[in-house]
Residue, then its C-alpha position, 0 to 999 in steps of 0.5 A: m546405952e553405950f555401943n562398941f564399934i568394932f571392925n574385923i576383930e576376933e571374938r577372943d580379942k574383945e576382952l583384951f581390947f574392951g574388958p572386963l566385959l559385962d553381959t550388957d555390952e553391946f558390940i556392932e561389927i562394922q561391915e565393909g562399905w558401911t556409912m554413917a547412915n548404917i551405923l545410925v540404924a544399927t544403934g537404933i537411932f533411925e529406923s531406916l537408911t533412907r531416914a538417916r541419909k535424908n538427915g544428912f548421915g549418908g557419908e563416909i565413917p570417919k577414919r579417927i575421932y579425936 
């Protein structure tokens, strides 16, 4: 499964940046103050923030991923 992670983007801009969109495309909007644990819970990798943190994913979201 693939996810598109967005932060503060207009609904109309999704097609511009991620298009052409399919009905199966899933977007997860990153909220202010989220950590990697929040992202892993939102994607279903972990069922709780506590479990994600216990597995070492409580840190900040990297600013850039190459």
